[in-house]
C-alpha positions in Angstrom: 0.0 0.0 0.0 1.4 3.4 -1.0 2.2 6.0 1.6 -0.8 8.0 2.9 -3.2 6.1 0.7 -5.7 5.6 3.6 -5.3 9.3 4.7 -5.9 10.5 1.1 -9.0 8.3 0.9 -10.3 9.9 4.1 -9.7 13.4 2.8 -11.5 12.5 -0.5 -14.5 11.0 1.4 -15.0 13.9 3.8 -14.7 16.5 1.0 -17.2 14.7 -1.2 -19.5 14.2 1.9 -19.4 18.0 2.5 -17.8 17.9 5.9 -15.9 20.9 7.4 -12.7 19.4 8.8 -9.1 20.2 9.8 -5.9 18.2 9.5 -4.6 17.4 13.0 -1.0 18.7 13.1 1.6 16.0 13.5 -0.7 13.1 12.8 -2.4 11.4 9.9 -5.8 12.4 11.3 -8.7 14.8 10.6 -10.8 16.6 13.2 -14.3 17.8 12.7 -17.4 18.9 14.6 -20.7 17.2 14.5 -24.2 18.1 15.7 -26.7 15.2 16.4 -30.2 15.0 17.6 -29.0 14.9 21.3 -25.9 17.0 21.3 -22.6 18.2 19.7 -19.2 16.6 19.9 -15.8 16.4 18.2 -14.9 13.6 15.8 -11.5 12.4 14.7 -10.7 10.2 11.7 -7.3 8.5 11.8 -5.4 6.7 9.1 -3.0 4.0 10.4 -1.0 3.4 7.3 1.5 0.9 8.6 -1.2 -1.2 10.2 -3.5 -0.7 7.2 -6.4 0.4 9.5 -8.9 3.3 9.6 -10.3 4.4 13.0 -13.1 6.9 13.6 -13.7 8.5 17.1 -16.5 10.5 18.6 -15.3 12.3 21.7 -17.9 13.5 24.1 -17.6 17.1 25.3 -18.1 16.3 29.0 -15.6 14.4 31.1 -17.0 12.1 33.8 -16.4 13.3 37.4 -14.4 10.8 39.5 -17.3 9.9 41.7 -19.4 8.9 38.7 -16.9 6.9 36.7 -17.8 3.6 38.1 -21.5 4.1 37.2 -20.6 5.3 33.7 -18.3 2.3 33.3 -21.2 0.0 34.1 -23.4 1.9 31.7 -21.1 1.7 28.7 -20.2 -1.9 29.5 -23.9 -2.8 29.3 -24.2 -0.8 26.1 -21.1 -2.4 24.6 -22.4 -5.9 25.2 -25.2 -5.4 22.7 -23.2 -3.6 20.0 -21.9 -5.2 16.9 -19.9 -2.3 15.3 -17.7 -0.3 17.6 -17.5 0.3 21.3 -17.5 3.0 24.0 -14.3 3.7 25.9 -13.6 5.7 29.0 -10.3 7.0 30.3 -10.4 6.3 34.0 -7.7 8.9 34.6 -9.5 12.0 33.3 -13.1 10.7 32.6 -13.0 11.2 28.8 -15.5 9.1 26.9 -15.3 8.3 23.2 -17.0 5.9 20.8 -14.7 4.1 18.4 -15.4 2.3 15.1 -12.6 0.9 13.0 -11.8 -1.4 10.0 -8.7 -3.4 9.0 -8.1 -3.3 5.3 -4.9 -5.4 5.1 -4.5 -6.6 1.5 -7.5 -4.6 0.3 -8.4 -1.0 -0.5 -10.4 1.5 1.7 -13.5 2.4 -0.3 -15.8 5.4 0.3 -18.6 3.0 1.2 -16.5 1.4 4.0 -15.6 4.8 5.4 -19.3 5.9 5.3 -20.3 2.8 7.2 -17.7 3.3 10.0 -18.5 7.0 10.3 -22.3 7.0 10.3 -22.6 3.9 12.4 -20.4 5.7 14.9 -22.5 8.9 14.8 -25.8 7.0 15.2 -24.7 5.1 18.2 -23.0 8.1 19.9 -26.0 10.2 19.5 -28.4 7.4 20.7 -26.6 6.8 23.9 -25.3 10.3 24.7 -28.4 11.2 26.8 -27.9 8.0 28.8 -24.3 9.0 29.6 -25.5 12.4 30.7 -28.2 11.0 32.9 -25.8 8.7 34.6 -23.5 11.7 35.3 -26.2 14.1 36.4 -28.8 12.0 38.1 -29.0 9.2 40.7 -30.8 6.8 38.4 -29.3 3.3 38.1 -27.4 2.7 34.8 -29.5 -0.4 33.9 -32.8 1.6 34.3 -31.4 4.4 32.1 -30.4 1.9 29.5 -33.8 0.2 29.5 -35.5 3.5 28.6 -33.1 4.1 25.7 -33.5 0.5 24.3 -37.3 1.0 24.3 -37.1 3.9 22.0 -37.9 2.4 18.6 -38.2 5.6 16.7 -34.5 6.7 16.9 -33.3 5.3 13.5 -36.3 7.0 11.8 -35.3 10.3 13.3 -31.7 9.9 11.9 -33.0 8.9 8.5 -35.0 12.1 8.3 -31.7 14.2 8.2 -31.8 15.2 11.8 -28.0 15.3 12.0 -26.0 18.3 10.9 -22.3 18.7 10.4 -21.0 21.9 11.9 -17.9 23.8 11.2 -15.4 23.4 14.0 -14.1 26.9 13.4 -17.4 28.4 14.5 -18.7 29.5 17.9 -20.5 26.2 18.2 -17.3 24.6 19.4 -16.8 26.9 22.4 -17.6 24.0 24.7 -14.6 22.2 23.4 -12.1 25.0 23.9 -10.4 23.1 26.8 -9.5 20.2 24.4 -6.2 21.1 22.7 -5.6 19.3 19.4 -2.2 18.3 20.7 -4.2 15.9 23.0 -5.3 14.0 19.9 -2.0 13.8 18.0 -1.6 10.0 18.5 -4.6 7.7 18.2 -2.5 4.5 18.1 -2.6 3.8 21.8 -6.1 2.6 23.0 -6.2 4.8 26.1 -4.0 7.8 25.4 -3.7 10.6 22.9 -0.3 11.8 24.0 2.6 12.3 21.5 2.8 10.7 18.1 3.6 11.6 14.5 2.2 10.8 11.1 2.6 7.3 9.8 
């Protein structure tokens, strides 16, 4: 596989899909803002050229307070058990939560349809369970009770299919809530629990 082939495929996809994005300095990754039915968050698309992998992250804007991390961990564990594509992750050190979807394309080519599947599956799941994460953080409800109410909502996919999601420009004021997240924190997506350091593949 030629150098930066995956990264070039990502740029081509997000341009054709009309996303506003930025190149993360020092990494083969793109950053972009996204607005769903239930909130806004930052997304990161990473090309792992050496490993021949594409990874897409949705990073929630609120870090979980220490006293609520065990409950959020239970909630996302219960959510993950029923998921087929991707998974939620939480950094126990700082409470950051993200949803990750990825694909290994060793011996193949990354097509636009594959990127779209990974990206939009990620966005749908993140937006669906975002209210549950927030309820765990800000209420005294039990995680399993919160999850039950979300799983009973059968109309969510219809809402998504009716173009309820909007991409927003991460240069605009809409991203004020993310000002405390320096892009340097996202310069290396290769480690499963840390964004520190790193350089382009």
